[in-house]
C-alpha positions in Angstrom: -42.6 48.0 -20.2 -45.7 49.9 -19.4 -48.8 47.9 -20.4 -50.9 49.4 -23.1 -48.1 49.8 -25.7 -48.4 47.6 -28.7 -45.6 46.3 -30.9 -46.9 47.9 -34.1 -46.3 51.4 -32.7 -49.8 52.3 -31.9 -50.6 53.0 -28.3 -53.6 52.4 -26.1 -53.9 55.6 -24.2 -53.5 55.1 -20.5 -54.4 57.8 -18.1 -51.9 59.2 -15.6 -53.3 57.3 -12.7 -53.1 53.9 -14.5 -49.4 54.6 -15.4 -48.7 55.7 -11.8 -50.5 52.6 -10.5 -48.3 50.3 -12.7 -45.2 52.1 -11.6 -46.2 51.9 -7.9 -47.0 48.1 -8.4 -43.5 47.6 -9.9 -41.9 49.5 -7.0 -43.9 47.6 -4.5 -42.9 44.3 -6.0 -39.3 45.4 -6.0 -39.5 46.4 -2.3 -41.2 43.2 -1.4 -38.5 41.1 -3.2 -35.8 43.2 -1.5 -37.5 42.7 1.9 -37.8 38.9 1.3 -34.1 38.8 0.4 -33.2 40.7 3.6 -35.4 38.4 5.7 -33.8 35.3 4.1 -30.4 36.7 4.8 -31.3 37.5 8.4 -32.7 34.0 8.9 -29.5 32.5 7.5 -27.4 34.8 9.7 -29.4 33.8 12.8 -29.1 30.1 12.0 -25.3 30.6 11.5 -24.9 32.4 14.8 -27.1 29.9 16.6 -24.9 27.1 15.3 -21.8 29.0 16.3 -23.2 29.6 19.8 -24.2 26.0 20.2 -20.6 25.0 19.2 -19.1 27.4 21.6 -21.4 26.2 24.4 -20.3 22.6 23.7 -16.7 23.6 23.8 -17.2 25.5 27.1 -18.8 22.3 28.6 -15.9 20.3 27.4 -13.4 22.7 29.0 -15.3 22.7 32.2 -15.4 18.9 32.2 -11.6 18.6 31.6 -11.0 21.3 34.2 -13.0 19.3 36.8 -11.1 16.1 35.8 -7.8 17.9 36.1 -8.8 19.2 39.6 -9.6 15.7 40.8 -6.3 14.2 39.4 -4.3 17.1 40.8 -6.0 16.7 44.2 -5.2 13.0 44.2 -1.6 13.8 43.3 -1.4 16.3 46.2 -2.9 13.8 48.6 -0.3 11.2 47.8 2.5 13.4 49.0 
């Protein structure tokens, strides 16, 4: 609702620049809210991908460890024969 209008039907006359200023303020507030939502979503996504990469990294280290252990066991098996 544009400020300046009263409930009894009478109007406080606003000049064009005041109305445009109110509209621009509302548009600016909407853009700011939209930007904040996008930033929040981006931060959530970055946090999610960071956690996924950390998980994948831990799995790779586990695989490397098991591979090294397997190589040692296999080498011992070969040396026995």
